[in-house]
VOMARLO-330844 format. One record per residue (C-alpha): x, y, z; residue number from 1; residue in three letters; chain. Coordinates in steps of 0.02 Angstrom, whole numbers, m for minus. Layout:
% VOMARLO-330844
+--------+--------+--------+-----+-----+---+
!   east !  north !     up !   k !   r ! c !
+--------+--------+--------+-----+-----+---+
!      X !      Y !      Z ! NUM ! Ala ! A !
...
+--------+--------+--------+-----+-----+---+
% end
This chain:
% VOMARLO-330844
+--------+--------+--------+-----+-----+---+
!   east !  north !     up !   k !   r ! c !
+--------+--------+--------+-----+-----+---+
!  m2360 !   2792 !   m798 !   1 ! Met ! A !
!  m2365 !   2607 !   m774 !   2 ! Lys ! A !
!  m2171 !   2603 !   m788 !   3 ! Thr ! A !
!  m2152 !   2754 !   m656 !   4 ! Thr ! A !
!  m2261 !   2674 !   m532 !   5 ! Arg ! A !
!  m2164 !   2518 !   m558 !   6 ! Phe ! A !
!  m2010 !   2585 !   m523 !   7 ! Gly ! A !
!  m2075 !   2673 !   m366 !   8 ! Ala ! A !
!  m2141 !   2514 !   m310 !   9 ! Val ! A !
!  m1989 !   2420 !   m343 !  10 ! Ala ! A !
!  m1875 !   2566 !   m241 !  11 ! Ala ! A !
!  m1994 !   2526 !    m88 !  12 ! Val ! A !
!  m1959 !   2349 !   m114 !  13 ! Ala ! A !
!  m1770 !   2379 !   m132 !  14 ! Val ! A !
!  m1752 !   2465 !     38 !  15 ! Thr ! A !
!  m1876 !   2356 !    127 !  16 ! Ala ! A !
!  m1753 !   2208 !     79 !  17 ! Leu ! A !
!  m1603 !   2302 !    104 !  18 ! Phe ! A !
!  m1619 !   2440 !    233 !  19 ! Pro ! A !
!  m1510 !   2612 !    173 !  20 ! Asn ! A !
!  m1461 !   2531 !     14 !  21 ! Ser ! A !
!  m1487 !   2696 !    m59 !  22 ! Ala ! A !
!  m1343 !   2799 !     56 !  23 ! Ala ! A !
!  m1238 !   2655 !     46 !  24 ! Leu ! A !
!  m1124 !   2582 !    m83 !  25 ! Ala ! A !
!  m1071 !   2405 !    m53 !  26 ! His ! A !
!  m1130 !   2331 !   m229 !  27 ! Gly ! A !
!  m1274 !   2420 !   m284 !  28 ! Phe ! A !
!  m1297 !   2490 !   m482 !  29 ! Ala ! A !
!  m1489 !   2551 !   m484 !  30 ! Gly ! A !
!  m1597 !   2425 !   m399 !  31 ! Gln ! A !
!  m1459 !   2273 !   m443 !  32 ! Arg ! A !
!  m1371 !   2199 !   m290 !  33 ! Phe ! A !
!  m1198 !   2145 !   m333 !  34 ! Phe ! A !
!  m1148 !   2025 !   m164 !  35 ! Pro ! A !
!   m958 !   2006 !   m131 !  36 ! Ala ! A !
!   m930 !   1845 !   m229 !  37 ! Thr ! A !
!   m787 !   1698 !   m179 !  38 ! Ile ! A !
!   m716 !   1664 !   m298 !  39 ! Leu ! A !
!   m697 !   1818 !   m428 !  40 ! Thr ! A !
!   m652 !   1980 !   m374 !  41 ! Asp ! A !
!   m800 !   2118 !   m338 !  42 ! Asp ! A !
!   m837 !   2263 !   m469 !  43 ! Pro ! A !
!   m856 !   2391 !   m350 !  44 ! Phe ! A !
!   m764 !   2481 !   m217 !  45 ! Val ! A !
!   m829 !   2456 !    m41 !  46 ! Ala ! A !
!   m809 !   2451 !    148 !  47 ! Asp ! A !
!   m824 !   2258 !    198 !  48 ! Glu ! A !
!   m734 !   2128 !    283 !  49 ! Ile ! A !
!   m714 !   1960 !    270 !  50 ! Ser ! A !
!   m693 !   1854 !    425 !  51 ! Leu ! A !
!   m669 !   1720 !    399 !  52 ! Pro ! A !
!   m655 !   1620 !    212 !  53 ! Gln ! A !
!   m604 !   1443 !    239 !  54 ! Ile ! A !
!   m560 !   1356 !     98 !  55 ! Thr ! A !
!   m516 !   1169 !     64 !  56 ! Val ! A !
!   m452 !   1146 !    m81 !  57 ! Ser ! A !
!   m448 !    984 !   m203 !  58 ! Pro ! A !
!   m318 !    865 !   m193 !  59 ! Pro ! A !
!   m186 !    916 !   m310 !  60 ! Gly ! A !
!   m116 !    823 !   m458 !  61 ! Pro ! A !
!      9 !    765 !   m333 !  62 ! Asp ! A !
!   m109 !    703 !   m217 !  63 ! Gly ! A !
!    m74 !    841 !    m88 !  64 ! Ser ! A !
!   m219 !    943 !     m7 !  65 ! Arg ! A !
!   m242 !   1145 !     49 !  66 ! Glu ! A !
!   m334 !   1218 !    193 !  67 ! Thr ! A !
!   m336 !   1394 !    203 !  68 ! Asp ! A !
!   m394 !   1517 !    317 !  69 ! Phe ! A !
!   m416 !   1706 !    251 !  70 ! Gln ! A !
!   m457 !   1861 !    305 !  71 ! Ile ! A !
!   m477 !   2006 !    162 !  72 ! Asp ! A !
!   m521 !   2197 !    209 !  73 ! Leu ! A !
!   m592 !   2322 !     83 !  74 ! Ser ! A !
!   m590 !   2495 !    122 !  75 ! Lys ! A !
!   m632 !   2652 !     26 !  76 ! Arg ! A !
!   m528 !   2800 !     25 !  77 ! Ile ! A !
!   m672 !   2901 !    m80 !  78 ! Thr ! A !
!   m827 !   2851 !   m153 !  79 ! Pro ! A !
!   m726 !   2804 !   m295 !  80 ! Asp ! A !
!   m557 !   2751 !   m242 !  81 ! Ile ! A !
!   m534 !   2598 !   m126 !  82 ! Gly ! A !
!   m392 !   2488 !    m72 !  83 ! Val ! A !
!   m392 !   2293 !    m14 !  84 ! Thr ! A !
!   m277 !   2191 !    102 !  85 ! Ile ! A !
!   m289 !   2009 !    122 !  86 ! Gly ! A !
!   m172 !   1876 !    206 !  87 ! Gly ! A !
!   m206 !   1685 !    244 !  88 ! Gln ! A !
!   m150 !   1555 !    350 !  89 ! Trp ! A !
!   m110 !   1394 !    243 !  90 ! Gln ! A !
!    m98 !   1213 !    292 !  91 ! Arg ! A !
!    m22 !   1088 !    153 !  92 ! Leu ! A !
!    m40 !    895 !    169 !  93 ! Lys ! A !
!     85 !    828 !     57 !  94 ! Pro ! A !
!     32 !    649 !     m1 !  95 ! Ser ! A !
!    133 !    543 !    116 !  96 ! Gly ! A !
!    214 !    689 !    221 !  97 ! Leu ! A !
!    173 !    772 !    375 !  98 ! Pro ! A !
!     77 !    932 !    351 !  99 ! Ala ! A !
!    179 !   1119 !    372 ! 100 ! Val ! A !
!     69 !   1256 !    397 ! 101 ! Ser ! A !
!    111 !   1452 !    397 ! 102 ! Gly ! A !
!     67 !   1618 !    344 ! 103 ! Leu ! A !
!     62 !   1650 !    133 ! 104 ! Gly ! A !
!     96 !   1784 !     46 ! 105 ! Pro ! A !
!     33 !   1998 !     97 ! 106 ! Leu ! A !
!    m99 !   2036 !    m34 ! 107 ! Gln ! A !
!   m149 !   2211 !    m71 ! 108 ! Thr ! A !
!   m241 !   2307 !   m217 ! 109 ! Gly ! A !
!   m297 !   2486 !   m252 ! 110 ! Ala ! A !
!   m452 !   2508 !   m346 ! 111 ! Gln ! A !
!   m546 !   2632 !   m452 ! 112 ! Tyr ! A !
!   m738 !   2649 !   m479 ! 113 ! Gln ! A !
!   m734 !   2660 !   m659 ! 114 ! Leu ! A !
!   m913 !   2705 !   m701 ! 115 ! Phe ! A !
!  m1095 !   2639 !   m622 ! 116 ! Val ! A !
!  m1243 !   2648 !   m749 ! 117 ! Asn ! A !
!  m1384 !   2631 !   m644 ! 118 ! Glu ! A !
!  m1528 !   2618 !   m784 ! 119 ! Pro ! A !
!  m1438 !   2457 !   m861 ! 120 ! His ! A !
!  m1387 !   2402 !   m695 ! 121 ! Glu ! A !
!  m1175 !   2396 !   m740 ! 122 ! Ala ! A !
!  m1038 !   2421 !   m645 ! 123 ! Ile ! A !
!   m855 !   2414 !   m694 ! 124 ! Gly ! A !
!   m687 !   2462 !   m583 ! 125 ! Leu ! A !
!   m509 !   2446 !   m636 ! 126 ! Leu ! A !
!   m392 !   2384 !   m499 ! 127 ! Gly ! A !
!   m187 !   2315 !   m479 ! 128 ! Leu ! A !
!   m177 !   2178 !   m337 ! 129 ! Asn ! A !
!    m13 !   2150 !   m270 ! 130 ! Val ! A !
!     52 !   1994 !   m207 ! 131 ! Thr ! A !
!    200 !   2044 !   m111 ! 132 ! Trp ! A !
!    390 !   1931 !    m98 ! 133 ! Ala ! A !
!    455 !   1855 !     55 ! 134 ! His ! A !
!    277 !   1900 !    165 ! 135 ! Thr ! A !
!    248 !   1711 !    163 ! 136 ! Gly ! A !
!    336 !   1533 !    247 ! 137 ! Arg ! A !
!    416 !   1512 !     83 ! 138 ! Val ! A !
!    508 !   1347 !     99 ! 139 ! Gln ! A !
!    373 !   1260 !    167 ! 140 ! Ala ! A !
!    212 !   1319 !     69 ! 141 ! Leu ! A !
!    302 !   1389 !   m108 ! 142 ! Gly ! A !
!    262 !   1557 !    m39 ! 143 ! Ala ! A !
!    365 !   1678 !   m177 ! 144 ! Pro ! A !
!    513 !   1755 !   m194 ! 145 ! Asp ! A !
!    461 !   1891 !   m296 ! 146 ! Phe ! A !
!    331 !   2016 !   m331 ! 147 ! Thr ! A !
!    181 !   2014 !   m439 ! 148 ! Thr ! A !
!     79 !   2142 !   m519 ! 149 ! Leu ! A !
!    m94 !   2109 !   m571 ! 150 ! Ser ! A !
!   m199 !   2231 !   m667 ! 151 ! Pro ! A !
!   m363 !   2189 !   m664 ! 152 ! Thr ! A !
!   m525 !   2242 !   m766 ! 153 ! Phe ! A !
!   m691 !   2194 !   m667 ! 154 ! Asn ! A !
!   m884 !   2221 !   m709 ! 155 ! Phe ! A !
!  m1065 !   2180 !   m677 ! 156 ! Gly ! A !
!  m1206 !   2164 !   m787 ! 157 ! Lys ! A !
!  m1382 !   2137 !   m725 ! 158 ! Gly ! A !
!  m1530 !   2104 !   m838 ! 159 ! Phe ! A !
!  m1653 !   2205 !   m779 ! 160 ! Gly ! A !
!  m1682 !   2292 !   m916 ! 161 ! Asp ! A !
!  m1754 !   2148 !  m1015 ! 162 ! Leu ! A !
!  m1924 !   2187 !  m1058 ! 163 ! Pro ! A !
!  m2048 !   2137 !   m979 ! 164 ! Pro ! A !
!  m2089 !   1993 !  m1090 ! 165 ! Ser ! A !
!  m1942 !   1912 !  m1018 ! 166 ! Leu ! A !
!  m1993 !   1927 !   m820 ! 167 ! Pro ! A !
!  m1880 !   1772 !   m765 ! 168 ! Tyr ! A !
!  m1738 !   1818 !   m849 ! 169 ! Leu ! A !
!  m1716 !   1988 !   m763 ! 170 ! Arg ! A !
!  m1664 !   1911 !   m602 ! 171 ! Pro ! A !
!  m1492 !   1848 !   m696 ! 172 ! Phe ! A !
!  m1341 !   1951 !   m678 ! 173 ! Ala ! A !
!  m1145 !   1929 !   m718 ! 174 ! Ile ! A !
!  m1001 !   1986 !   m643 ! 175 ! Thr ! A !
!   m834 !   1961 !   m734 ! 176 ! Gly ! A !
!   m643 !   1985 !   m716 ! 177 ! Asn ! A !
!   m506 !   2001 !   m831 ! 178 ! Leu ! A !
!   m315 !   2038 !   m788 ! 179 ! Gly ! A !
!   m158 !   1974 !   m808 ! 180 ! Phe ! A !
!      0 !   1926 !   m664 ! 181 ! Asp ! A !
!    151 !   1997 !   m683 ! 182 ! Phe ! A !
!    300 !   1933 !   m594 ! 183 ! Pro ! A !
!    453 !   2036 !   m559 ! 184 ! Thr ! A !
!    566 !   1880 !   m583 ! 185 ! Lys ! A !
!    575 !   1784 !   m736 ! 186 ! Val ! A !
!    632 !   1626 !   m657 ! 187 ! Glu ! A !
!    631 !   1558 !   m446 ! 188 ! Ser ! A !
!    765 !   1411 !   m405 ! 189 ! Ala ! A !
!    779 !   1349 !   m586 ! 190 ! Gly ! A !
!    597 !   1369 !   m616 ! 191 ! Glu ! A !
!    518 !   1492 !   m734 ! 192 ! Pro ! A !
!    391 !   1611 !   m681 ! 193 ! Asn ! A !
!    263 !   1645 !   m818 ! 194 ! Pro ! A !
!    144 !   1796 !   m867 ! 195 ! Thr ! A !
!    m31 !   1750 !   m855 ! 196 ! Asn ! A !
!   m189 !   1793 !   m906 ! 197 ! Val ! A !
!   m317 !   1790 !   m796 ! 198 ! Asn ! A !
!   m534 !   1761 !   m842 ! 199 ! Tyr ! A !
!   m660 !   1717 !   m728 ! 200 ! Gly ! A !
!   m852 !   1739 !   m710 ! 201 ! Phe ! A !
!  m1000 !   1748 !   m580 ! 202 ! Ala ! A !
!  m1168 !   1682 !   m652 ! 203 ! Phe ! A !
!  m1289 !   1743 !   m541 ! 204 ! Glu ! A !
!  m1490 !   1728 !   m515 ! 205 ! Tyr ! A !
!  m1540 !   1848 !   m372 ! 206 ! Ser ! A !
!  m1697 !   1781 !   m277 ! 207 ! Leu ! A !
!  m1728 !   1963 !   m191 ! 208 ! Pro ! A !
!  m1739 !   2071 !   m355 ! 209 ! Tyr ! A !
!  m1861 !   1920 !   m427 ! 210 ! Leu ! A !
!  m1958 !   1964 !   m266 ! 211 ! Gln ! A !
!  m1932 !   2169 !   m237 ! 212 ! Cys ! A !
!  m1925 !   2199 !   m439 ! 213 ! Cys ! A !
!  m1997 !   2067 !   m545 ! 214 ! Val ! A !
!  m2120 !   1977 !   m439 ! 215 ! Lys ! A !
!  m2193 !   1942 !   m298 ! 216 ! Asp ! A !
!  m2181 !   1747 !   m285 ! 217 ! Val ! A !
!  m2201 !   1725 !    m95 ! 218 ! Gly ! A !
!  m2041 !   1671 !    m53 ! 219 ! Leu ! A !
!  m1990 !   1723 !    144 ! 220 ! Arg ! A !
!  m1848 !   1702 !    258 ! 221 ! Glu ! A !
!  m1721 !   1652 !    218 ! 222 ! Pro ! A !
!  m1754 !   1625 !     39 ! 223 ! Phe ! A !
!  m1810 !   1776 !     m8 ! 224 ! Asn ! A !
!  m1624 !   1826 !     44 ! 225 ! Arg ! A !
!  m1544 !   1692 !    m75 ! 226 ! Leu ! A !
!  m1428 !   1690 !   m226 ! 227 ! Ile ! A !
!  m1390 !   1553 !   m322 ! 228 ! Pro ! A !
!  m1227 !   1576 !   m404 ! 229 ! Leu ! A !
!  m1105 !   1464 !   m523 ! 230 ! Val ! A !
!   m926 !   1544 !   m540 ! 231 ! Glu ! A !
!   m788 !   1502 !   m630 ! 232 ! Val ! A !
!   m601 !   1547 !   m651 ! 233 ! Asp ! A !
!   m463 !   1512 !   m759 ! 234 ! Phe ! A !
!   m288 !   1557 !   m755 ! 235 ! Thr ! A !
!   m178 !   1529 !   m941 ! 236 ! Thr ! A !
!     15 !   1582 !   m950 ! 237 ! Pro ! A !
!     73 !   1665 !  m1112 ! 238 ! Ile ! A !
!    239 !   1651 !  m1099 ! 239 ! Asn ! A !
!    383 !   1540 !  m1020 ! 240 ! Arg ! A !
!    294 !   1389 !  m1020 ! 241 ! Val ! A !
!    163 !   1289 !  m1127 ! 242 ! Pro ! A !
!    m18 !   1384 !  m1130 ! 243 ! Ala ! A !
!    m90 !   1217 !  m1100 ! 244 ! Ser ! A !
!    m48 !   1231 !   m912 ! 245 ! Gln ! A !
!   m198 !   1313 !   m893 ! 246 ! Thr ! A !
!   m271 !   1296 !   m711 ! 247 ! Thr ! A !
!   m465 !   1338 !   m660 ! 248 ! Gly ! A !
!   m599 !   1294 !   m543 ! 249 ! Thr ! A !
!   m803 !   1299 !   m572 ! 250 ! Ile ! A !
!   m882 !   1340 !   m419 ! 251 ! Gln ! A !
!  m1078 !   1315 !   m373 ! 252 ! Pro ! A !
!  m1165 !   1385 !   m246 ! 253 ! Gly ! A !
!  m1268 !   1516 !   m143 ! 254 ! Val ! A !
!  m1259 !   1677 !    m41 ! 255 ! Ile ! A !
!  m1386 !   1733 !     76 ! 256 ! Trp ! A !
!  m1374 !   1909 !     98 ! 257 ! Ala ! A !
!  m1430 !   2025 !    246 ! 258 ! Gly ! A !
!  m1434 !   2186 !    294 ! 259 ! Gln ! A !
!  m1268 !   2190 !    396 ! 260 ! Tyr ! A !
!  m1177 !   2009 !    341 ! 261 ! Phe ! A !
!  m1177 !   1885 !    203 ! 262 ! Gln ! A !
!  m1143 !   1695 !    213 ! 263 ! Ile ! A !
!  m1095 !   1612 !     48 ! 264 ! Gly ! A !
!  m1036 !   1432 !     23 ! 265 ! Ala ! A !
!   m966 !   1348 !   m145 ! 266 ! Glu ! A !
!   m906 !   1180 !   m198 ! 267 ! Ala ! A !
!   m741 !   1166 !   m280 ! 268 ! Ile ! A !
!   m738 !   1093 !   m437 ! 269 ! Ile ! A !
!   m580 !   1065 !   m526 ! 270 ! Pro ! A !
!   m592 !   1120 !   m717 ! 271 ! Ala ! A !
!   m456 !    995 !   m766 ! 272 ! Asn ! A !
!   m333 !    866 !   m715 ! 273 ! Ser ! A !
!   m195 !    985 !   m704 ! 274 ! Arg ! A !
!   m301 !   1082 !   m577 ! 275 ! Thr ! A !
!   m331 !    942 !   m468 ! 276 ! Gly ! A !
!   m442 !    796 !   m441 ! 277 ! His ! A !
!   m588 !    746 !   m328 ! 278 ! Gly ! A !
!   m698 !    887 !   m245 ! 279 ! Tyr ! A !
!   m662 !   1038 !   m106 ! 280 ! Gly ! A !
!   m756 !   1185 !    m38 ! 281 ! Gly ! A !
!   m771 !   1341 !     18 ! 282 ! Val ! A !
!   m870 !   1454 !    159 ! 283 ! Val ! A !
!   m854 !   1631 !    203 ! 284 ! Gln ! A !
!   m942 !   1742 !    319 ! 285 ! Leu ! A !
!   m931 !   1938 !    263 ! 286 ! His ! A !
!   m970 !   2091 !    346 ! 287 ! Phe ! A !
!  m1036 !   2261 !    272 ! 288 ! Tyr ! A !
!   m953 !   2383 !    365 ! 289 ! Leu ! A !
!  m1030 !   2524 !    305 ! 290 ! Asp ! A !
!  m1202 !   2458 !    367 ! 291 ! Asp ! A !
!  m1128 !   2408 !    516 ! 292 ! Leu ! A !
!  m1033 !   2578 !    550 ! 293 ! Phe ! A !
!  m1109 !   2698 !    454 ! 294 ! Pro ! A !
!  m1040 !   2855 !    524 ! 295 ! Arg ! A !
!   m869 !   2788 !    565 ! 296 ! Ser ! A !
!   m741 !   2652 !    499 ! 297 ! Ile ! A !
!   m905 !   2625 !    355 ! 298 ! Gly ! A !
!   m880 !   2792 !    284 ! 299 ! Arg ! A !
!   m744 !   2845 !    131 ! 300 ! Pro ! A !
!   m592 !   2915 !    234 ! 301 ! Ile ! A !
!   m628 !   3071 !    106 ! 302 ! Ala ! A !
!   m791 !   3121 !     38 ! 303 ! Glu ! A !
!   m741 !   3201 !   m133 ! 304 ! Trp ! A !
+--------+--------+--------+-----+-----+---+
% end
């Protein structure tokens, strides 16, 4: 009886923090809300848009610095099948040279919601991302002259099913990606195009979950909607170049999640000297189209 009553109270609390959450699909697995993370791919299909995302990368090994203005759109075709499309305007400032700018390559994706396990707050997604050739400013910004196919498995797991004796561990959650990059050309301009393995994780501590589903510790706006997190992401070549050419970043930050949108900000720290040096940062404004327009563009195109 105690468990049943607590579950009912928690469900009411979730609805209060995220109105209409039971009817909408962006990132819920049971009582767990997974926010749209900035660095790593999300493990759920959704109707959402990032508008904009601004990234100032750390200086590269050659001293160059890049600033990106990015837009990403996710759209559900059915409740379990979705597509994504994204593009960015890039500004590259090489060390000692004038800055150049232009469009980066077009990126699209297809997604299938593999499972959602509500009691265990677990979620999984299969995806295929494509970076298209000849869709950016090749000479100036190094946009690819080859298409890259990137199959991926994305997952999320909340720790709300831990025993009540560990209450303050239950707001933790982890999301992650495992995927590969398969270039359609083995070489461009005399340089090899390796096949890469990509792996990344986001470690989250949900204060909304703490408040609604563990213990009301008295947090008020805006702190009761904050989700501190650390994201890490790495790329390792598996052929054509040495595996020692791994690159990656570590990005601590925080997301504020409201009913209709979220705001996220993260620092960017290179994981090794091959990635770069110094620091960068990224901010993102992200809208939930399924909450904003539940009867029109926020719905799946086909309800089956």
